[in-house]
C-alpha positions in Angstrom: 23.9 -23.9 22.5 21.9 -23.1 25.6 21.5 -19.4 26.5 20.7 -18.7 30.1 18.6 -15.7 30.9 19.7 -13.4 33.7 17.6 -14.4 36.8 18.0 -10.9 38.2 16.6 -9.2 35.1 13.1 -7.9 35.6 10.3 -9.4 33.5 9.6 -7.4 30.3 6.8 -7.1 28.0 7.5 -8.6 24.6 9.5 -6.1 22.4 7.8 -6.1 19.0 10.8 -4.8 17.2 12.8 -7.8 18.3 10.0 -10.2 17.6 9.5 -8.7 14.1 13.2 -9.1 13.4 13.0 -12.7 14.5 10.0 -13.4 12.3 11.5 -11.7 9.2 14.7 -13.8 9.6 12.6 -17.0 10.1 10.6 -16.2 6.9 13.6 -15.2 4.8 16.0 -18.0 6.1 18.9 -15.5 5.9 20.0 -12.5 7.9 21.0 -10.6 4.8 17.7 -11.1 3.0 15.7 -10.2 6.1 17.8 -7.1 6.6 17.0 -6.1 3.0 13.3 -6.6 3.5 13.2 -4.6 6.7 15.5 -1.8 5.3 17.9 -2.6 8.1 21.5 -3.8 8.3 22.7 -7.3 8.9 24.7 -6.4 12.1 21.7 -4.6 13.5 19.4 -7.6 12.8 22.0 -10.0 14.3 22.1 -7.9 17.5 18.3 -7.9 17.7 18.1 -11.7 17.4 20.9 -12.1 20.0 19.1 -9.8 22.4 15.8 -11.7 22.0 17.7 -15.0 22.5 19.3 -13.6 25.7 15.9 -12.6 27.0 14.4 -16.0 26.3 17.4 -18.1 27.3 17.2 -20.2 24.1 19.0 -20.1 20.8 16.4 -19.4 18.1 18.5 -20.1 14.9 21.3 -22.3 13.9 23.6 -21.4 11.0 23.7 -23.5 7.8 25.7 -23.2 4.6 22.7 -21.5 3.0 21.7 -19.2 5.8 19.9 -19.9 9.1 17.2 -22.3 10.2 15.0 -22.4 13.2 15.9 -24.4 16.3 13.1 -26.2 18.2 12.7 -23.2 20.4 12.5 -20.9 17.4 9.9 -23.1 15.7 7.8 -23.0 18.9 8.0 -19.2 19.0 7.2 -18.6 15.4 3.5 -19.4 15.6 2.6 -17.0 18.5 4.7 -14.3 16.9 2.9 -14.7 13.6 -0.4 -14.3 15.5 1.0 -11.2 17.1 1.9 -9.8 13.6 -1.7 -10.5 12.4 -3.0 -8.5 15.4 -0.6 -5.7 14.8 -1.7 -5.5 11.2 -5.3 -5.4 12.2 -4.5 -2.6 14.7 -2.9 -0.6 11.9 -5.9 -1.1 9.7 -8.4 -0.1 12.3 -6.3 2.9 13.3 -5.9 4.0 9.7 -9.6 3.5 9.1 -10.4 6.0 12.0 -8.2 8.7 10.5 -10.4 11.6 9.4 -7.7 13.7 7.9 -7.2 14.1 4.1 -3.5 14.9 4.6 -1.3 11.8 4.3 -0.1 9.0 2.0 -2.1 6.6 -0.1 -0.3 3.7 -1.6 -1.6 2.5 -5.0 -0.5 -0.5 -7.0 -1.2 -1.3 -10.6 0.4 -3.1 -13.5 3.5 -1.6 -15.2 1.5 -0.6 -18.3 -1.4 1.0 -16.4 0.9 2.7 -14.0 2.9 4.3 -16.8 0.2 5.1 -19.4 -3.1 5.4 -17.6 -2.8 6.2 -13.9 -0.2 9.0 -14.2 -2.5 11.5 -15.9 -5.3 10.6 -13.5 -3.1 11.0 -10.5 -1.8 14.4 -11.7 -5.4 15.7 -11.7 -5.9 14.2 -8.3 -2.8 15.8 -6.9 -3.8 19.2 -8.4 -7.2 19.0 -6.6 -5.9 17.5 -3.4 -2.2 18.5 -2.9 -2.4 17.4 0.7 -2.7 13.7 -0.4 0.6 12.1 -1.2 0.6 9.2 -3.6 2.9 6.2 -3.6 2.6 4.1 -6.8 3.8 0.5 -6.9 4.2 -0.4 -10.6 4.1 -4.1 -10.5 2.3 -7.1 -12.1 2.7 -9.0 -8.8 -0.4 -9.3 -6.6 0.2 -6.9 -3.8 -1.1 -8.0 -0.4 -3.7 -5.5 0.7 -4.3 -7.4 4.0 -0.7 -6.7 5.0 -0.7 -3.1 3.9 1.7 -3.6 0.9 -0.7 -1.2 -0.7 -3.9 0.6 0.2 -5.6 0.4 -3.2 -5.0 -2.1 -6.0 -6.0 -2.0 -9.7 -6.1 -5.6 -10.9 -7.6 -7.8 -13.6 -9.1 -10.3 -11.2 -11.6 -10.0 -8.4 -10.1 -10.5 -5.0 -11.5 -13.4 -3.0 -10.7 -12.2 0.5 -13.9 -11.1 2.3 -11.9 -8.4 4.1 -11.5 -6.5 0.8 -14.0 -4.4 -1.0 -13.9 -4.4 -4.8 -15.6 -2.4 -7.5 -15.9 -3.8 -11.1 -14.8 -1.1 -13.6 -15.4 -0.9 -17.3 -13.8 -3.8 -19.2 -10.8 -2.6 -21.1 -10.9 -3.6 -24.9 -7.7 -4.8 -26.4 -6.4 -4.7 -30.0 -3.5 -5.8 -32.2 -1.2 -3.0 -33.3 1.8 -2.4 -35.5 4.1 0.5 -36.2 3.1 2.4 -39.3 6.6 2.1 -40.8 6.5 -1.7 -40.2 3.3 -1.9 -42.2 4.8 0.1 -45.0 7.7 -2.3 -45.2 5.9 -5.6 -44.6 2.3 -5.0 -45.7 -0.9 -5.5 -43.6 -1.4 -8.8 -41.9 -4.4 -10.9 -42.8 -5.8 -14.1 -41.4 -4.0 -16.0 -44.2 -0.5 -14.6 -43.7 -0.2 -14.2 -39.9 2.9 -16.4 -39.6 4.7 -14.4 -42.3 4.7 -11.4 -40.0 6.9 -10.6 -37.0 5.1 -10.8 -33.6 6.0 -9.4 -30.2 5.0 -11.6 -27.3 5.8 -12.6 -23.7 8.6 -14.9 -22.6 7.6 -17.0 -19.6 4.1 -15.9 -19.4 1.6 -17.8 -21.5 -1.1 -15.1 -21.2 -0.8 -14.0 -24.8 -0.7 -17.6 -26.2 -3.9 -18.4 -24.3 -5.5 -15.2 -25.7 -4.6 -16.0 -29.3 -5.9 -19.6 -28.9 -9.1 -18.3 -27.4 -9.5 -16.1 -30.5 -9.1 -19.1 -32.8 -5.5 -18.5 -33.8 -3.2 -21.5 -33.5 -0.3 -19.7 -31.8 2.9 -21.1 -30.3 5.9 -19.6 -28.7 7.9 -19.8 -32.0 5.4 -17.4 -33.6 6.8 -14.5 -31.5 10.2 -13.5 -32.7 10.7 -11.0 -29.9 9.6 -11.9 -26.4 9.7 -10.1 -23.1 7.5 -10.4 -20.0 7.9 -6.8 -19.1 4.8 -5.4 -20.8 6.2 -1.8 -21.2 9.3 -3.2 -22.9 7.1 -5.4 -25.1 5.1 -2.4 -26.1 8.2 -0.4 -26.8 9.3 -3.2 -29.1 6.0 -2.7 -31.1 6.7 1.1 -31.2 10.3 0.3 -32.5 8.9 -1.8 -35.3 9.9 -5.2 -34.1 6.5 -6.7 -34.8 2.8 -6.8 -34.1 1.7 -6.8 -30.5 -1.3 -6.5 -28.2 -2.2 -3.5 -26.2 -5.2 -1.9 -24.4 -7.0 0.4 -26.8 -7.0 3.3 -24.4 -3.2 3.0 -24.2 -2.5 2.5 -27.9 -4.6 5.6 -28.7 -1.9 7.7 -27.1 0.6 6.6 -29.8 -0.1 8.0 -33.3 2.9 6.0 -34.8 0.9 2.7 -34.4 -2.1 1.5 -36.3 -4.6 -1.2 -35.3 -4.5 -4.3 -37.5 -6.8 -7.4 -37.8 -9.8 -5.7 -36.2 -12.0 -8.7 -36.9 -9.9 -10.9 -34.6 -12.0 -11.0 -31.4 -9.8 -10.5 -28.3 -11.6 -10.9 -25.0 -11.5 -7.5 -23.1 -9.5 -7.2 -20.0 -11.6 -7.0 -16.8 -10.6 -4.3 -14.3 -11.2 -4.3 -10.5 -10.5 -1.6 -8.0 -10.0 -3.0 -4.5 -9.1 -1.8 -1.0 -9.3 -3.1 2.5 -12.7 -2.8 4.0 -11.4 -1.0 7.1 -9.6 1.6 5.0 -12.7 2.6 2.9 -13.7 4.8 5.9 -10.5 6.8 5.6 -11.3 10.1 3.9 -8.1 10.4 1.8 -8.3 6.8 0.7 -12.0 7.2 -0.2 -11.1 10.3 -2.3 -8.4 8.4 -4.2 -10.6 5.3 -4.6 -13.6 7.2 -5.9 -11.5 9.4 -8.2 -9.9 6.4 -9.8 -13.2 4.5 -10.0 -14.9 7.5 -11.7 -12.0 8.0 -14.2 -11.7 4.3 -15.1 -15.4 3.6 -15.3 -15.5 5.0 -18.8 
């Protein structure tokens, strides 16, 4: 379908709202998925795409049984729009880095376990001393993209490789094997000789725990873990419920008197911890306050 632009219409500067809608649909391959990502509605997004097509005089998408796909004109437009998006993100970073006010929002991301059991007490103290700073906490084991402002500060177990990010190595977090005290009363304490006679709590799709056990010299396989769940909070709750023995950071396990550490001679590599932020944002006072407070609290 060829859409002819109105020759009488005055030339306009590119409307970023329309271009952003176009790019989101192109990336999602579906109006409904793109609307969900943008927090918009499908009819609104459809109108925006139609408006952009009318301005350009070309159809940008064609419908398929699975959603939409780019036309040749749409494919040609996508590259310059992606460049515009990169520049817009850079503008946001520079503008945020120039903000000298403490008042405002800082978005922090960390794993589910650290968000629930470690960061909340630290953030409470931070909020009490700086009530003008609002905190958004993204509890996720997914790597959030600091370059695209999915988060301002990330607490992760791997050092970021992007040169645009600053990172601070925090204290390694020692891990241990733990079991509920009632479980130990019922089944006895595990030893190196009777490991497979005990119930174990592990992960489902993730092989992180298997690799850790093998690195510690224990010939573990998936069948060893009678209860498996990739959500680490649920897996820990399974240990607390007595479903078996599991792994947890020692600073987290210390909060639960109903569990006891077992097999202390099994050497488990400690978990590295990195605090990262975008280089531009380190100059923002409120972000610097949060970054430094977390670094100081987690350095121990």
